[in-house]
N, C-alpha and C positions, 0 to 999 in steps of 0.2 A: 284236760292236761294230765290229771291223776292218772286217767286210764292210760296215757301214752307212757308214762313213766312206769306204770306197773308192768306194761308190756315191754320195758326195755330191762326188765329184772330189779326195778327198785321197790323195795318192800313198803307197804303202808306205813309201817313204824319208823321206817328211815324217813319217809316223806313228812310225817309229823313231828319227828324229833330234829330235822334239819334246822339249822340256824346258820345266818349269813357269816362267813368267814370274815378274817381282819382284811382281807383285801378287799372284799366286798363292801364291808363297813366304810373303809378307806375311801374307795370309789364313790360311795353316796355322799359322804362328808365333802368331798372334793366337787362333786358336782353341785351340791348346794351352795358351797362358797363361790363357786363359779356364776351361778345364779344370781347370788346376792350381789356380787362385784358387778356384774351385766346391768343389774337396776340401778347402781349408782351413777351410770354415765349417761352422757347424751345419748339420743337414740335408743334408749333402754328397751323400747318395745321391740325394735327391730333385732337388738341384740339378744334379748330374751326369746324372740321367736326362733332365731337362728339356732340357738343352743338347744331348745326343747325339739326343735324338728330333727337336728341331728342326733341327738341323744335318744329322744323317745322313738324314732321312726327309722331313720336310715341305719344307725349302728345297730338296733335290735333286727332289723331285716337281714342285714349282712351276717350278723352272728346267728341268727336261726336258719339262714341259707347254709352256712357252713355245718352247722348241726346237723341239718336235715340231711346231708350227704351221709352221714356216718349213721343216723338213725332210720334211714329209709327202708333198708333191708329188713328190719325189725317190724316196722309199721306197716308194710304193704304185703300183699299176697295177691298172686294170680293177677299182677298188674293192676291191683286196686289199693288206693291209698286207705287204710282202715284207721288212720290217724283221728283222733277227735279234736285235736288242736292244730295240727300243720295240715291245712287243706290246700 
């Protein structure tokens, strides 16, 4: 992933110094609250599995798919995917 970020023009220093934004921190806190709430209800296993599947797989897949549309021209060449992360 670091190789890809460098290929996109992000310096090593920027990668190392980056910190979550307030919006990212809030999204993480809200997700933990959602998980905690789901665990307190009947059928908590099903609720938790649904949350984790959506948050950890579906949402990530859709988000990376949209990002790839913008990154692909910089991470492909001669019809070949040169990304180390987005295969």
